[in-house]
Every structure is written in C-alpha cells, then in structure tokens.
MOPAC internal coordinates of N, CA, C and O (Angstrom, degrees):
PM7 1SCF
backbone

  N    0.0000 0     0.00 0     0.00 0    0    0    0
  C    1.4539 1     0.00 0     0.00 0    1    0    0
  C    1.5237 1   109.23 1     0.00 0    2    1    0
  O    1.2310 1   120.29 1   143.17 1    3    2    1
  N    1.3155 1   117.06 1   -36.83 1    3    2    1
  C    1.4626 1   120.38 1  -176.04 1    5    3    2
  C    1.5226 1   113.12 1   -72.93 1    6    5    3
  O    1.2310 1   119.92 1   143.94 1    7    6    5
  N    1.3333 1   117.76 1   -36.06 1    7    6    5
  C    1.4607 1   119.99 1  -170.14 1    9    7    6
  C    1.5265 1   114.31 1   -91.46 1   10    9    7
  O    1.2310 1   119.32 1   160.46 1   11   10    9
  N    1.3124 1   118.91 1   -19.54 1   11   10    9
  C    1.4628 1   121.40 1  -176.45 1   13   11   10
  C    1.5272 1   109.92 1  -110.67 1   14   13   11
  O    1.2310 1   119.79 1   -62.39 1   15   14   13
  N    1.3308 1   118.00 1   117.61 1   15   14   13
  C    1.4662 1   119.68 1  -177.46 1   17   15   14
  C    1.5262 1   113.50 1   -65.44 1   18   17   15
  O    1.2310 1   119.91 1   150.31 1   19   18   17
  N    1.3377 1   117.77 1   -29.69 1   19   18   17
  C    1.4631 1   120.23 1   178.60 1   21   19   18
  C    1.5249 1   110.91 1   -67.32 1   22   21   19
  O    1.2310 1   120.76 1   137.41 1   23   22   21
  N    1.3153 1   116.16 1   -42.59 1   23   22   21
  C    1.4616 1   121.09 1   179.26 1   25   23   22
  C    1.5257 1   109.94 1   -68.79 1   26   25   23
  O    1.2310 1   120.48 1   139.92 1   27   26   25
  N    1.3254 1   116.70 1   -40.08 1   27   26   25
  C    1.4621 1   121.29 1   178.49 1   29   27   26
  C    1.5285 1   110.75 1   -61.13 1   30   29   27
  O    1.2310 1   120.06 1   138.65 1   31   30   29
  N    1.3286 1   117.49 1   -41.35 1   31   30   29
  C    1.4615 1   121.13 1   179.03 1   33   31   30
  C    1.5273 1   110.62 1   -64.81 1   34   33   31
  O    1.2310 1   120.10 1   139.91 1   35   34   33
  N    1.3360 1   117.41 1   -40.09 1   35   34   33
  C    1.4629 1   121.18 1   177.77 1   37   35   34
  C    1.5245 1   110.41 1   -64.78 1   38   37   35
  O    1.2310 1   120.62 1   135.84 1   39   38   37
  N    1.3192 1   116.42 1   -44.16 1   39   38   37
  C    1.4650 1   122.04 1   178.29 1   41   39   38
  C    1.5279 1   110.57 1   -61.43 1   42   41   39
  O    1.2310 1   120.16 1   133.58 1   43   42   41
  N    1.3272 1   117.31 1   -46.42 1   43   42   41
  C    1.4649 1   121.22 1   179.67 1   45   43   42
  C    1.5232 1   111.81 1   -63.09 1   46   45   43
  O    1.2310 1   120.40 1   144.05 1   47   46   45
  N    1.3360 1   116.84 1   -35.95 1   47   46   45
  C    1.4618 1   120.22 1   177.82 1   49   47   46
  C    1.5280 1   110.64 1   -65.58 1   50   49   47
  O    1.2310 1   120.28 1   141.77 1   51   50   49
  N    1.3179 1   117.06 1   -38.23 1   51   50   49
  C    1.4641 1   120.34 1   177.69 1   53   51   50
  C    1.5223 1   111.15 1   -66.64 1   54   53   51
  O    1.2310 1   120.33 1   138.36 1   55   54   53
  N    1.3201 1   116.98 1   -41.64 1   55   54   53
  C    1.4634 1   121.51 1   178.27 1   57   55   54
  C    1.5315 1   110.00 1   -63.77 1   58   57   55
  O    1.2310 1   120.56 1   137.58 1   59   58   57
  N    1.3273 1   116.54 1   -42.42 1   59   58   57
  C    1.4653 1   120.69 1   179.65 1   61   59   58
  C    1.5248 1   111.32 1   -64.60 1   62   61   59
  O    1.2310 1   120.73 1   152.34 1   63   62   61
  N    1.3222 1   116.20 1   -27.66 1   63   62   61
  C    1.4640 1   120.90 1   179.21 1   65   63   62
  C    1.5201 1   112.32 1   -79.49 1   66   65   63
  O    1.2310 1   120.37 1   173.14 1   67   66   65
  N    1.3396 1   116.90 1    -6.86 1   67   66   65
  C    1.4533 1   120.04 1   175.80 1   69   67   66
  C    1.5138 1   115.54 1   107.34 1   70   69   67
  O    1.2310 1   120.06 1  -173.86 1   71   70   69
  N    1.3268 1   117.48 1     6.14 1   71   70   69
  C    1.4640 1   119.76 1   177.47 1   73   71   70
  C    1.5252 1   109.68 1   -74.35 1   74   73   71
  O    1.2310 1   120.85 1   -31.11 1   75   74   73
  N    1.3120 1   115.98 1   148.89 1   75   74   73
  C    1.4664 1   120.15 1   173.52 1   77   75   74
  C    1.5201 1   108.74 1   -74.44 1   78   77   75
  O    1.2310 1   120.82 1   -18.17 1   79   78   77
  N    1.3333 1   116.05 1   161.83 1   79   78   77
  C    1.4642 1   120.20 1  -175.98 1   81   79   78
  C    1.5208 1   112.01 1   -59.51 1   82   81   79
  O    1.2310 1   120.07 1   135.87 1   83   82   81
  N    1.3270 1   117.47 1   -44.13 1   83   82   81
  C    1.4607 1   120.20 1  -178.90 1   85   83   82
  C    1.5308 1   110.75 1   -67.47 1   86   85   83
  O    1.2310 1   119.77 1   144.35 1   87   86   85
  N    1.3266 1   118.05 1   -35.65 1   87   86   85
  C    1.4603 1   120.79 1   176.68 1   89   87   86
  C    1.5259 1   110.42 1   -64.44 1   90   89   87
  O    1.2310 1   120.45 1   138.67 1   91   90   89
  N    1.3268 1   116.75 1   -41.33 1   91   90   89
  C    1.4594 1   120.78 1   179.74 1   93   91   90
  C    1.5265 1   110.66 1   -66.70 1   94   93   91
  O    1.2310 1   120.15 1   139.37 1   95   94   93
  N    1.3227 1   117.32 1   -40.63 1   95   94   93
  C    1.4659 1   120.81 1   178.06 1   97   95   94
  C    1.5292 1   110.14 1   -63.42 1   98   97   95
  O    1.2310 1   120.16 1   137.53 1   99   98   97
  N    1.3138 1   117.31 1   -42.47 1   99   98   97
  C    1.4662 1   120.93 1   178.47 1  101   99   98
  C    1.5258 1   111.09 1   -65.05 1  102  101   99
  O    1.2310 1   120.22 1   143.11 1  103  102  101
  N    1.3330 1   117.19 1   -36.89 1  103  102  101
  C    1.4622 1   120.49 1   177.53 1  105  103  102
  C    1.5285 1   110.76 1   -64.84 1  106  105  103
  O    1.2310 1   120.42 1   140.19 1  107  106  105
  N    1.3244 1   116.81 1   -39.81 1  107  106  105
  C    1.4663 1   120.85 1   177.47 1  109  107  106
  C    1.5263 1   109.92 1   -65.93 1  110  109  107
  O    1.2310 1   120.08 1   136.18 1  111  110  109
  N    1.3318 1   117.46 1   -43.82 1  111  110  109
  C    1.4688 1   120.85 1   178.90 1  113  111  110
  C    1.5238 1   110.90 1   -61.23 1  114  113  111
  O    1.2310 1   120.52 1   136.68 1  115  114  113
  N    1.3203 1   116.61 1   -43.32 1  115  114  113
  C    1.4641 1   120.46 1  -179.47 1  117  115  114
  C    1.5297 1   110.94 1   -65.20 1  118  117  115
  O    1.2310 1   120.68 1   140.32 1  119  118  117
  N    1.3280 1   116.30 1   -39.68 1  119  118  117
  C    1.4609 1   120.44 1   178.77 1  121  119  118
  C    1.5320 1   110.46 1   -64.67 1  122  121  119
  O    1.2310 1   120.58 1   138.82 1  123  122  121
  N    1.3381 1   116.49 1   -41.18 1  123  122  121
  C    1.4634 1   120.30 1   174.88 1  125  123  122
  C    1.5276 1   110.96 1   -59.80 1  126  125  123
  O    1.2310 1   120.31 1   131.96 1  127  126  125
  N    1.3215 1   117.01 1   -48.04 1  127  126  125
  C    1.4640 1   120.69 1  -177.66 1  129  127  126
  C    1.5197 1   112.48 1   -61.49 1  130  129  127
  O    1.2310 1   120.25 1   133.13 1  131  130  129
  N    1.3286 1   117.12 1   -46.87 1  131  130  129
  C    1.4630 1   119.38 1  -179.22 1  133  131  130
  C    1.5265 1   110.82 1   -66.80 1  134  133  131
  O    1.2310 1   120.31 1   143.39 1  135  134  133
  N    1.3311 1   117.01 1   -36.61 1  135  134  133
  C    1.4631 1   120.10 1   177.54 1  137  135  134
  C    1.5137 1   112.38 1   -66.97 1  138  137  135
  O    1.2310 1   120.68 1   137.11 1  139  138  137
  N    1.3292 1   116.30 1   -42.89 1  139  138  137
  C    1.4677 1   120.11 1   177.50 1  141  139  138
  C    1.5223 1   111.78 1   -63.72 1  142  141  139
  O    1.2310 1   120.78 1   138.27 1  143  142  141
  N    1.3139 1   116.11 1   -41.73 1  143  142  141
  C    1.4656 1   119.93 1  -179.99 1  145  143  142
  C    1.5306 1   110.66 1   -64.51 1  146  145  143
  O    1.2310 1   120.20 1   139.60 1  147  146  145
  N    1.3283 1   117.22 1   -40.40 1  147  146  145
  C    1.4648 1   120.70 1   178.01 1  149  147  146
  C    1.5299 1   110.77 1   -64.34 1  150  149  147
  O    1.2310 1   120.17 1   141.03 1  151  150  149
  N    1.3212 1   117.28 1   -38.97 1  151  150  149
  C    1.4685 1   120.69 1   178.24 1  153  151  150
  C    1.5236 1   111.48 1   -67.02 1  154  153  151
  O    1.2310 1   120.33 1   140.85 1  155  154  153
  N    1.3153 1   116.98 1   -39.15 1  155  154  153
  C    1.4666 1   120.57 1   178.15 1  157  155  154
  C    1.5210 1   110.34 1   -64.08 1  158  157  155
  O    1.2310 1   120.53 1   134.76 1  159  158  157
  N    1.3271 1   116.59 1   -45.24 1  159  158  157
  C    1.4698 1   120.08 1  -179.93 1  161  159  158
  C    1.5178 1   111.94 1   -63.92 1  162  161  159
  O    1.2310 1   120.42 1   140.11 1  163  162  161
  N    1.3476 1   116.80 1   -39.89 1  163  162  161
  C    1.4603 1   120.89 1  -176.96 1  165  163  162
  C    1.5244 1   112.76 1   -85.58 1  166  165  163
  O    1.2310 1   120.10 1   167.17 1  167  166  165
  N    1.3284 1   117.41 1   -12.83 1  167  166  165
  C    1.4552 1   120.97 1  -178.85 1  169  167  166
  C    1.5189 1   113.03 1    74.20 1  170  169  167
  O    1.2310 1   120.28 1  -152.95 1  171  170  169
  N    1.3270 1   117.07 1    27.05 1  171  170  169
  C    1.4631 1   122.02 1  -179.51 1  173  171  170
  C    1.5218 1   110.64 1  -100.62 1  174  173  171
  O    1.2310 1   121.04 1   -14.30 1  175  174  173
  N    1.3262 1   115.62 1   165.70 1  175  174  173
  C    1.4615 1   121.18 1   173.98 1  177  175  174
  C    1.5219 1   109.27 1   -80.79 1  178  177  175
  O    1.2310 1   120.92 1   -34.23 1  179  178  177
  N    1.3241 1   115.84 1   145.77 1  179  178  177
  C    1.4594 1   121.18 1   179.76 1  181  179  178
  C    1.5193 1   109.52 1   -80.51 1  182  181  179
  O    1.2310 1   120.48 1   -46.71 1  183  182  181
  N    1.3302 1   116.68 1   133.29 1  183  182  181
  C    1.4601 1   121.92 1  -179.68 1  185  183  182
  C    1.5231 1   108.82 1  -137.89 1  186  185  183
  O    1.2310 1   120.54 1   -65.91 1  187  186  185
  N    1.3345 1   116.57 1   114.09 1  187  186  185
  C    1.4665 1   119.43 1  -178.50 1  189  187  186
  C    1.5201 1   111.84 1   -68.88 1  190  189  187
  O    1.2310 1   119.86 1   152.25 1  191  190  189
  N    1.3282 1   117.88 1   -27.75 1  191  190  189
  C    1.4643 1   119.99 1   179.11 1  193  191  190
  C    1.5271 1   110.42 1   -63.82 1  194  193  191
  O    1.2310 1   120.61 1   144.71 1  195  194  193
  N    1.3179 1   116.44 1   -35.29 1  195  194  193
  C    1.4622 1   120.16 1   178.19 1  197  195  194
  C    1.5294 1   110.98 1   -75.71 1  198  197  195
  O    1.2310 1   120.65 1   141.82 1  199  198  197
  N    1.3111 1   116.36 1   -38.18 1  199  198  197
  C    1.4615 1   121.27 1  -177.28 1  201  199  198
  C    1.5209 1   111.99 1   -72.19 1  202  201  199
  O    1.2310 1   120.28 1   140.95 1  203  202  201
  N    1.3215 1   117.07 1   -39.05 1  203  202  201
  C    1.4634 1   122.18 1  -178.33 1  205  203  202
  C    1.5288 1   109.86 1  -111.72 1  206  205  203
  O    1.2310 1   120.03 1  -125.26 1  207  206  205
  N    1.3279 1   117.54 1    54.74 1  207  206  205
  C    1.4610 1   121.37 1  -177.00 1  209  207  206
  C    1.5289 1   111.19 1   -80.90 1  210  209  207
  O    1.2310 1   120.96 1    -5.33 1  211  210  209
  N    1.3268 1   115.77 1   174.67 1  211  210  209
  C    1.4708 1   121.59 1   179.47 1  213  211  210
  C    1.5271 1   110.75 1   -60.57 1  214  213  211
  O    1.2310 1   120.34 1   144.69 1  215  214  213
  N    1.3235 1   116.96 1   -35.31 1  215  214  213
  C    1.4654 1   121.07 1   179.99 1  217  215  214
  C    1.5243 1   110.59 1   -61.06 1  218  217  215
  O    1.2310 1   120.58 1   140.63 1  219  218  217
  N    1.3258 1   116.49 1   -39.37 1  219  218  217
  C    1.4577 1   120.58 1  -179.87 1  221  219  218
  C    1.5215 1   111.89 1   -75.12 1  222  221  219
  O    1.2310 1   120.20 1   153.29 1  223  222  221
  N    1.3337 1   117.22 1   -26.71 1  223  222  221
  C    1.4622 1   120.05 1   178.12 1  225  223  222
  C    1.5160 1   110.99 1   -67.53 1  226  225  223
  O    1.2310 1   120.33 1   146.73 1  227  226  225
  N    1.3206 1   116.97 1   -33.27 1  227  226  225
  C    1.4592 1   120.05 1   179.66 1  229  227  226
  C    1.5224 1   111.19 1   -67.70 1  230  229  227
  O    1.2310 1   120.38 1   150.52 1  231  230  229
  N    1.3320 1   116.89 1   -29.48 1  231  230  229
  C    1.4627 1   121.04 1   178.97 1  233  231  230
  C    1.5190 1   112.10 1   -80.15 1  234  233  231
  O    1.2310 1   120.08 1   158.59 1  235  234  233
  N    1.3177 1   117.46 1   -21.41 1  235  234  233
  C    1.4717 1   121.85 1  -175.24 1  237  235  234
  C    1.4904 1   113.90 1   -69.57 1  238  237  235
  O    1.2310 1   120.10 1   180.00 1  239  238  237

C-alpha cells in the first residue's frame, strides 16, 4: 500500500467510504489475489496500474 500510488489511492478511497483500516487492507489483498490468479490463468503479466485503475477507484 505504501509503495504503489495506485494501490494507495484505492485504499484511501475505501477509507473515505467508511471502511475500517483492516477491512480496506483485506479488500486490497483480495483484489491482488484475484488479479494475480486471473493473470496466471490467462498467461499475462501482472500490472497494478491495470488492476487499480481510475475506473476501479470510482467503484470503491
């Protein structure tokens, strides 16, 4: 969360929406896991910019 600005923005959006810190951290972990699993299945490279894009921030 600290080193990636895309992940930090997603985390901050969850906090602003009223989630507790641990809930937001778990949401970020789950998003990472599902994104990694999708990349493994599809044989693609993992990209956090694609996973945590502006479109996803609006849904957060």
